[in-house]
C-alpha positions as CSV (number, residue, x, y, z in Angstrom):
1,M,-48.5,-18.4,-58.3
2,D,-47.2,-16.8,-55.2
3,T,-50.1,-15.6,-52.9
4,S,-47.9,-14.3,-50.1
5,P,-48.5,-10.7,-49.1
6,I,-44.8,-10.2,-48.4
7,R,-42.7,-9.2,-51.3
8,T,-38.9,-9.8,-51.3
9,S,-36.1,-8.6,-53.4
10,E,-33.3,-10.5,-55.0
11,Q,-31.0,-7.5,-54.4
12,V,-29.5,-7.6,-50.9
13,D,-26.3,-5.7,-51.6
14,K,-27.3,-2.9,-49.2
15,I,-29.3,-4.6,-46.5
16,L,-26.9,-7.4,-45.7
17,P,-24.0,-5.1,-44.9
18,A,-26.3,-2.9,-42.8
19,L,-27.5,-5.9,-40.9
20,A,-24.0,-7.2,-40.4
21,A,-22.8,-3.8,-39.1
22,M,-25.7,-3.6,-36.7
23,R,-25.1,-7.2,-35.4
24,R,-21.5,-6.3,-34.6
25,E,-22.7,-3.5,-32.4
26,L,-25.5,-5.4,-30.7
27,K,-24.8,-6.3,-27.1
28,P,-26.6,-9.1,-25.1
29,I,-29.9,-8.0,-23.7
30,I,-30.3,-9.0,-20.1
31,K,-33.3,-11.2,-19.3
32,D,-34.3,-9.7,-15.9
33,T,-38.1,-10.1,-15.7
34,P,-39.6,-13.4,-14.4
35,N,-42.3,-15.0,-16.5
36,P,-44.9,-16.4,-14.1
37,A,-46.4,-18.5,-16.8
38,F,-43.2,-20.5,-17.1
39,R,-42.2,-21.0,-13.5
40,G,-40.3,-17.8,-13.3
41,V,-38.1,-18.3,-16.3
42,M,-36.5,-14.9,-17.0
43,Y,-37.1,-13.0,-20.2
44,A,-36.4,-9.5,-21.6
45,P,-39.7,-7.6,-22.1
46,L,-40.3,-6.0,-25.6
47,P,-39.8,-2.4,-24.4
48,K,-36.3,-3.3,-23.1
49,V,-35.5,-5.1,-26.3
50,L,-36.6,-2.1,-28.4
51,E,-34.7,0.3,-26.2
52,V,-31.5,-1.5,-27.3
53,V,-32.4,-2.4,-30.9
54,E,-34.1,0.7,-32.2
55,P,-31.1,3.1,-32.0
56,L,-29.0,0.6,-33.8
57,L,-31.6,0.1,-36.5
58,E,-31.8,3.8,-37.1
59,R,-28.0,4.2,-37.1
60,H,-27.7,1.6,-39.9
61,G,-30.7,2.8,-41.9
62,L,-32.9,-0.2,-41.0
63,L,-36.5,-0.3,-39.9
64,L,-38.5,-2.7,-37.8
65,T,-42.0,-3.5,-38.9
66,Q,-44.7,-5.7,-37.7
67,W,-47.4,-7.3,-40.0
68,M,-50.9,-7.7,-38.6
69,A,-52.3,-11.1,-39.4
């Protein structure tokens, strides 16, 4: 018995082409913010990532969700 709260579908004939099309348009996101917890290793903060990703998701009929644990 599967007790996972996440349901998946065996049909991926629409989502896979949309993901592939989005991936072709996705440009590298610049890591320009130093992370003081890791000796200044650079990272891209979430708002910057979303600024790049959300318009592409919308254009391709995709949605970003976050599950609360």
